[in-house]
C-alpha positions in Angstrom: 51.8 72.2 103.1 49.7 74.7 101.8 46.5 73.5 102.7 43.6 75.1 101.4 40.1 76.1 103.3 38.2 73.3 100.5 41.5 71.2 101.6 41.4 70.9 104.7 37.4 71.3 105.1 37.3 67.8 103.9 38.6 65.9 106.7 37.1 68.3 109.4 34.2 69.8 108.5 33.3 71.1 111.5 35.6 72.8 113.0 36.5 74.9 109.7 32.5 75.4 110.1 32.6 76.8 113.7 35.7 78.8 112.3 35.0 80.2 109.3 32.1 81.8 111.6 33.9 83.0 113.6 35.8 85.1 111.4 32.6 86.0 109.3 31.4 87.8 112.6 34.9 89.6 113.6 34.4 87.0 117.2 37.2 85.1 116.7 38.5 83.8 119.8 41.5 85.5 122.4 42.5 80.8 122.8 41.7 78.2 121.3 42.9 74.5 122.1 42.8 71.9 119.0 42.7 68.2 120.7 43.0 65.4 119.0 44.9 62.4 117.2 47.8 62.7 115.6 47.8 63.8 112.0 44.1 65.1 112.4 45.7 68.6 110.6 45.4 70.6 113.9 48.8 72.4 113.2 47.8 73.1 109.2 44.7 74.3 110.4 46.1 76.7 113.1 48.5 78.5 109.8 45.2 78.2 107.7 43.5 80.3 111.1 46.6 82.7 111.1 46.2 83.2 107.4 42.6 83.8 107.8 43.2 87.0 110.3 46.1 88.1 108.6 44.9 88.3 105.2 45.6 91.3 103.0 42.8 89.3 100.3 40.2 87.6 102.4 37.6 86.2 100.4 34.9 86.3 103.4 36.9 83.8 105.3 39.1 82.0 103.7 43.0 83.6 102.6 43.9 84.2 99.3 47.8 82.0 100.1 49.6 84.5 97.8 49.5 88.3 99.0 52.9 88.4 100.8 51.3 87.7 104.3 49.6 84.5 103.2 53.6 83.6 101.8 55.5 84.4 105.2 53.0 82.1 107.3 53.5 79.3 104.5 57.3 79.9 104.4 57.7 80.6 108.2 58.6 84.3 108.5 55.2 86.3 109.6 56.9 88.1 112.2 53.9 88.5 114.3 53.1 84.8 114.2 55.2 82.9 116.4 55.0 79.2 116.3 56.7 77.0 120.2 57.8 73.9 119.9 59.5 71.7 122.1 63.0 72.4 123.5 64.3 68.9 123.7 61.5 66.7 125.8 58.9 69.8 126.8 58.2 73.1 126.5 60.4 74.8 129.5 59.1 78.6 130.9 61.8 80.7 129.5 60.1 80.0 126.4 56.6 81.5 127.6 58.8 84.1 129.5 60.5 84.9 125.9 56.8 84.8 124.4 55.6 87.2 126.5 58.0 89.9 126.2 57.7 89.4 122.8 53.5 90.4 122.9 54.9 93.6 124.9 56.2 95.2 121.6 54.0 96.0 119.3 53.0 93.4 116.4 55.8 94.7 113.6 53.2 94.7 110.6 50.2 94.7 112.1 48.0 94.8 116.1 47.5 91.7 115.8 49.5 88.7 117.5 48.9 85.0 116.7 51.2 82.3 118.8 50.7 78.5 118.4 52.1 76.0 120.8 53.1 72.6 119.4 52.5 69.3 121.8 50.8 72.0 124.6 50.9 69.2 126.9 54.8 69.2 126.8 54.9 72.3 128.6 56.3 71.9 132.2 54.4 73.0 135.2 56.1 75.9 135.4 55.7 76.8 132.0 52.3 75.9 132.2 51.5 78.5 135.4 53.2 81.4 133.0 51.2 81.3 130.5 48.2 80.5 132.3 48.7 84.3 133.4 49.7 85.1 130.1 45.8 83.8 129.0 44.0 85.2 132.4 44.8 89.2 131.2 43.7 88.8 126.8 44.8 91.3 124.9 42.1 91.7 122.5 44.8 91.5 119.7 45.8 88.5 120.4 45.1 84.7 119.8 46.4 82.0 121.2 46.6 77.9 119.3 47.4 75.4 121.7 47.6 72.4 120.0 47.4 68.8 121.3 47.4 65.2 121.6 47.0 64.9 125.2 44.3 67.1 126.5 43.9 65.4 129.5 47.5 66.4 130.2 46.4 70.0 130.3 45.4 72.1 133.3 42.0 72.4 133.8 42.7 76.7 134.9 44.1 76.1 130.9 41.1 74.7 129.4 38.7 76.6 131.2 40.4 79.9 129.2 40.5 78.7 125.8 37.9 77.2 122.8 38.6 74.1 123.1 37.9 71.9 119.5 37.6 68.7 119.1 39.5 67.2 115.5 37.5 64.0 114.7 40.1 60.8 114.0 40.6 60.4 110.2 39.2 57.7 108.4 
């Protein structure tokens, strides 16, 4: 799973170029929506972006993959990175509320926090509305990354608050 920037750049060069520019200019968006077919690298690239944000030995925009933060993200153990997966068939309001409560606390290691919502299109209406409030009042130190294969199932109000990146199908 430990894919490097260079490896992922082969699959999604435009997306990685855009993210690299955002990191270099310190203009990372508060919310991204990674949209595209299954297997196009959305989750790998979301974790790579998290590493670039938390990495202690950043090389320009590329994470070192060796420091404690990179290794903890790799092992799914970083206290300031939260990944939400569907609970059964959907992402429920309680999951989003628990995430919001977590984000009211200050970061454990730094003042930054990142959350990744996998299959964001599977949020219930109540969960999506709960998330919407969160996206409307972004904290400057929080980054949201929503992943979906079905962008048409996302609320327009959520889409309008995210920078939407469309992942191209792989050859």
